[in-house]
N, C-alpha and C positions, 0 to 999 in steps of 0.2 A: 494440383490443389491450389487456391487461391491464398496466398500469403498476406495481401494487402487486406486492410480492414475494410469490413461494409458496416454500414449502420442500419440495425436492427431496432433500436427504438429510440426516441426522443420524450422529453419532456422540461417545459419551461420552470425555472424555480429562482427567485430572488432576483429576478431580471435577465439571469443566466440560461443555460441548457446543460439538464444531465443528458447524455449521449452513451448509448450504448454498442459495443463493435465487435464481430465474430470475425475472426480470421484463423487459418490454419497456422500452427507453430512448427516449424522442422526441429526446436529443440526438444519440444516434448513430443513430437509426433502424433500431435492431435488438433481438433479444433478447439480454440480457445476465445471467453469472452473477457471484456474488460468495460470499463464504466469511463467517462471523462465527464466533468462540470466544466464547462467554461464559463467565467464571470463576463457579466455583461460588459463590451468593451465600442467607445465613442468611434474608435479607429479602426477598420479593417488591418491595417498595417502593424496593431500590434501585437505584441508578443507577450503572454504570459510565462511566469515562472511556474514551475510546478512543484504539486505536493504528492508524493506515491502515500498510499494509504495501504497496509498490508492487513488483511482481517485474520481473525481467530480460527480456531475448530470448527468444522461443520458448515462453514460461511462458503458464500459465495463471492461474485463481485456486487450483487445486488444489495447484500446486508447495510454496509456504511452508508452507501447513496440513499438507500430507501428509511433507514431509521436514524441516523445519528445529526442529522440538521446541520451538517456542516457548510451547507453551501451558503446559508448565511451570512459567514465570517468571510468564507472565501470570496462572496460577491464582493462584501466590503474591502475586502483588502487586496482583490485584485489577484487571487492566486487560482490555478486551476489544479483541481484534484484529478488524481489518477487511482482508481481502483480495480487491480487485477484481479481473477480468479485465485483461489487457496490450490490447485493442484490440478492435474491432467485429470480428463473424464473420458470415460466411453472408451478407453483401452482395453477393456474386460481381462484385467491381467488376475489369476486366481489369487482369492483374498484380499483385494484391493479394497472391499465395501465391509468388510469382516468386524472391523473395531471404527469407532467413531474418531479415535485418535490415532491413525496409522492408514494412510492409503489415500482414498479420494477424500477430498475436502480436508487433508491433512501433510501438505506437501511440505511442511516446515521451512519454505525459503533455502532448502539446500539440496545439494547435488548427491544423488543417492550411489552408495560405493557396490550395492551389489546388482549383478545382472540382470536377474528376473524384475528388478524396479529401475531399470535403464532408462524409461520414460522421466521419471521423477527428476527433473533438473532445474527446480526452480528458483534455485538461486542465479542460473545462468539464464533464467526467462526473466526474472527481474531485473538483474544488473546489466545483461547484455541485449537481449534481442528486442524485448517492450521496448526501452531507451531509442534503439535503432528504427525501430517501427514507426514511434512517435515523431521523429526526428525528420525521418523521411515522406511523413502523411501528414501531419498537422503544422503548417508552418506558422500558424498563430500562437504555437508552443515554444518557449524557448527551455530545451531540454539540459542547456548548459547550466540554467540557475534549478537546480532539483533538491528536494530536503525529503526527509523520510519519516514514515512513522507508521504505529500499528498500535493492536490489541489483542491481549493475550498472545497466541502462537502468533501473531504478526507483529506486536510489540516485540518479542526476540527476536521473529526475524530482522526488523527494523536497526535493531541494536547491533546485531552480528553484522549485518551488509554495512551499515554504516562504518564499524571500526576496521572492516576490510578494505574499504574504500573511501578513505579519508578526503581523497579529492574528488567525488563524484559528488558527494551531498554537503549541503550548508548547515546541518543541525540534524539532532533526530530528540526524540523527546516521548516518551511513554509514562503517564504517571502512576500507573495502576500494577505496581512489580510485586505485590505480595506472593500471587502465585508463580512470580519467576525469580524467586530467592532475591528479592530485593536487599536484604541485609549484606548477601553474598556480596552483590552488584556492589554497593556502596563500600563494603571493607575493601573490592578491589580497585576502586576509584582511588579510595584515601591512599594505599598502597604506592600507588604511582604517580600522587599528585594530581590527579584529574578533577577539576570541578563538578560538583555534581550539586542538583538541587532536586533533592526527592521529597515529592509532596505526597503523602498518605492522605486520603480522603475518608473520616471517620464515619460508618454506618453505611457506605456504599457498596453496592455488590458487583458483580464480574460482568454487569448486562449492558445494553443498550440504553438502559434509563441513565446510567453513570455516564457514558460515552457523550451521550446529548447533554449532560448536564455541563460538563467540562471542556466540550470540543472546542467551544471558541478560543479558549485558553491556549489550546493546542495551534490553532490557525494563525492567532497572534502571534505566538512564538516562532512558529516558521517564518511569518511575513517578515519577522525582524531579522532572523538568520538572512533572510534570502535579500535583506537591506530594502526593502519595502518602504 
């Protein structure tokens, strides 16, 4: 099976390109898709720092790319966006689609511990396989300069991945933490003297309307962390 990514879609946006790829993942044991937004570049030798975006429950790699409008700020800041899928698909494991918050579309960016769910290794996929795949196949990406963010399940995934891999990522930020026990996170940061800017946005819900409203702030935050 072909592990090298094959381009299956492309669309121009804000001077750059959204490109969708498909590849076989040895980590997950199935075919996976992911999106890359390449900002415009005046030089073919220029290498872009990258921002991984981890999406929420029931999402695929398409939701953020289609709905967020993040490409406007990513184009202006010169940051490539990487949007992986949220779980393995097509494995036909019994019960994998019985619930919207467990199984297909709900990988939680963790490695499963039970044998039945042995293919659910989204932590290894996001932290190990995908960066290596990008580094080996996309010379225009600088995978050594990476940041990570996300929404809902993906916000939780971005925080836990960052805290476990402080040497791999230059910053993390998920400003909508109400459903992720924001007060507990704030207390934990305070207890170990970790600086935290917690911004709650009154009146906004947990949808992509919220994301598209504040996504420029996120992109600028990560561009600053990447020293652009």
